[in-house]
N, C-alpha and C positions, 0 to 999 in steps of 0.2 A: 391516753386516759386524760381528764382534768386534773389542772392543779390540785396541790395541798395532799389531803389524806389519801383521797383515789388515785392522784396522780404515781404516791410513794407506791403503792401496793403491787407483790410480786406474786404471780400463781405458783402457787405450793404444787410442786411436783406429783408428790404423794397422792395429795388429798384430790388433783384434780385426774390423776391417773386412776383414784377409785371411783369418781364421778362418770369418768370416760366408758367403765367397763360395761360392755353389753352394749354399746351405742349401735343401734338399726336406723331404722326411721324416727322420723320426728313424733316426739313425745306429745302423749294426750296432755292436755291442760291439767296442772297440779300435779305432774310427772317428769322423771327424770326420765333420759333415753335409758331402754332397758325396761320401762312401765317401774319404776323404784319411784313410791311417793318424794314428793319434796322436802315434805314435813322429816324425814328421815336423817335430811341432810341440815349443816349448820349453815345460818346466814354465812359466813364466810365462804363457805360451799358451793353456795349457790351464785354468790357474787364471784368467785372465781372463774365458775363456768360460764358467766356472762362476760367477764374480758377475755377469756377464752374463744367465744362466739365471736367477740368486737374484733379480737385481733385476725380471726379468720374473714373477717370483713362479711360477716352474716349478720346485721343488724337487727334483723326479725329475729331471729333465736335471741342476742345479746337483749334486746329490748325485753323481750319474754322474761329471759331468767332475772336482768334486775326490777323487774317490774313485780316478779315474785318473792325478791329480797324483803321488798317494802310489803308485800302482802302478809308474810308470813311472819317477819322480824321489823315490824314498824318502829320499833321503841333500840331496836338494836344499833350498835355503832355503825353498822354496814348500810342500813337503810339512807342514810344521807348522799354517801358516794355512792349507792346505788342509783339514785334519782338522776343526779346529773349526768349519770354516764348512760340514762337509758334516754334522756335527752339526745345525747349524741350518737347513741346508737339508730334511734328514728330517722336522728337528721342522716345520717348512713343510707341509710334504707330510701329516703326522697319522702319520709312520711312527715309532710312539715307540719300538721294540724296535729300529730302527736308531739312531735318535737317542741312545736310552742307550750304547749299544755305542761310538755313535763319541766322545759325551760322555765314557764312563769312561775308553777306550782316551788321550784326549789328558790327562785327569787321573791316571793313570798313568805316561803317556812325560813328560808335562811339568808334575810337580806344582809347582815353582816358577815358574813362567812366569805372566806378567802377565794371560794369558787363561785361567788355569787357575779362576777364581771364575766367570766365566764359560760354562765347561765345566759345574762345578756346578751352575750355576744352571740350565743348559738339560738337565742332569740330572733335577734336581726336577721344572723343568716337564713332564718326559715322563710322568713319575708325575700330579703335580698335573692335567694337562689331561684325564686319563683317568678322574678319580673321579665315580663312579658316581650315581646320583640316591640318595637318601637311601632304605634298604630292600633295597637289594643287598649285595652281598659288599664288606667295605671294607678287605680286605687294602692295594690301592692306596693307597689313604688315610693308611697308618701307612707306608705307601714312601716315600709324598711328604713325609711330615712328618720322616722321618728324613734324605731329600737334602736339603729346606729349614734343619733345625738345623745341619746340614755346612756350608751356606751362611752362615750365621750365623755359625756361631763359628769357621769358618776363616777367612772373611773380613769380618770386623766392619766394616771400613773401606771395603771395594768400594762400587761404585753397585750392588749387587743385594743387599745385605743388607737394606735394609729394604721392596723388594718383597718378598722371604723374608718379612720378619717378618710383616706384611699375610697374604700367604695361606697363613704358618703358623698362623695364627689361625683363618682362616675352614673351615683345615683340621682343624683341630681342634674348632671348632665345629661341623661336618660329622659329628664322631663322636658328639658329644654329642647330635646330632640325632637319630641313627642309636639312640642309646640310648633317649632318651624315644619314638622312632615304636615299638618294639618295648615299651618297658612300657607304654604308652596300649593296646597290643595284648591285653596279659595282663589288664590293670585292666578292659577292657571284659568280656571273658570269665571276671572274680571268678578269674584266677590271682592270687592278692595277694601271696603270697610271689615269683615269678617277679618278678611287676612291681616288688615290693620292692626287689629286687636290679638292677633298670636304673635305677630312681629316685637310690639309693643311690650307684649309681655315679657319678651326673651330680653330685652334691652332693659327692662324695668328690674323684672325679678331674678331674673338667671345670666344677670351681665357678668358674671365670673367663669361661666362655661366658656367652649370651644366652638358655639354658635352664635353669640352676639355678633361676630362681623359679618355674618352672611344674613343676619337680621337686621342691622342697619342696612345692607345693600338692599333687602329687598323693600325695605321701607322706601328708600328713594324709589326703587321701581315703582311702587303704589301710588306714592305722591304724585309723580311724575304722570301716569296715569289720570291721578282725576286732576292733574293742572294745581295743583299744591305745593308750590316750588318753594316757598320760604321753610316749609318742612323740609323738602327734599334736601333744599342744601344743608339745612342745619343738619341732619342724617347725614350728609355726605361729609359735614364737617368735622364730626366727632368720628365718624371711618377712619378719616385721613390724619386725625392727630393722634389714635389709638391702635390702628391696624394698618399703619401705613405699606406695610411690605406685605399684604396679603392682594390676592387674586381679588377677592372681594373690593376693594379699593379701588386697582385700578378699572374694573369694571363701571364701579359709580364714576369715577370719574372721565372715563369715557361718556356715560351718558348724560349730565349734568353739561360738560363741557360740549357737547354735541349740540345742544342747544343755548348756548350761549351763557351758562350759570355756573357761577362759582359755589367751591364746598368751604362757604361760610354760614358761623349762624344768623338766621334772618327772622325778624319778627319776633314775636312774647307767645310760644307755645310751648307745649312738654317736652320737646327736642330739645329748645332754648334752654332750657329747666337742665335739662341733661347736661348740656355744654358748659353751663356755668358751675355745674357744681364738678363734673369728673375732669373737664379742662382746664379750667380758672380755679376752681378750689371753692366756689361761693356757694356753701350751703345754706343762707337765706334767701 
């Protein structure tokens, strides 16, 4: 259960026992199990039934009961915790669209509440947990990054900030992996211009990810294939300075020295600017 009021609630054994009496098949809308109208139960009783279903990992039923608390008792003290718990139940059920909707409503209705950070985190997770395999459309990855950034920036002291930072880094790495996959595809087909654009994007926009060493090596390969030795040597220089212990460095070293070239910054190109910034610390 989420933090604050909702987290502190304990299921009342007597109330739940009454509510569970006569349980058989799933209830009709507006009814408890046993075909008893929900209106005959209090907001607390319905909430506790939702909590019971959530404990049983039945997200669908839990979300239903938490939604009924909101519908039947919108102004009760149980309406607010029911909404955040409904978002959690939907997420458990992998009903990400409804999880996002419930979490977003909570943020809009209770922006300063102690559970707002958890709601924002659930919103982010509803995108993050849907991130597709590398090679698919990455729209959800961008949505996840935006939502995770909101947790980090708005609630830096919350218990969800650290997890959001870790997930942000993984999602960011995921986007770089997408760029690398497309770049390799173009490189194999000798579409060097398109390949260079992808590898350059990784070096400039995703330089903190694990894919940067390979991107630099692929730049060496592509530029050598085009006869652009200045750019190839400069990419090798950056690779040698930052990632000398990698296999990508070894591969680039063999490629360049095999042609009588050095791993050093040469000429005035975009890689020379990167070299000045990252190696020499010259930012102007």
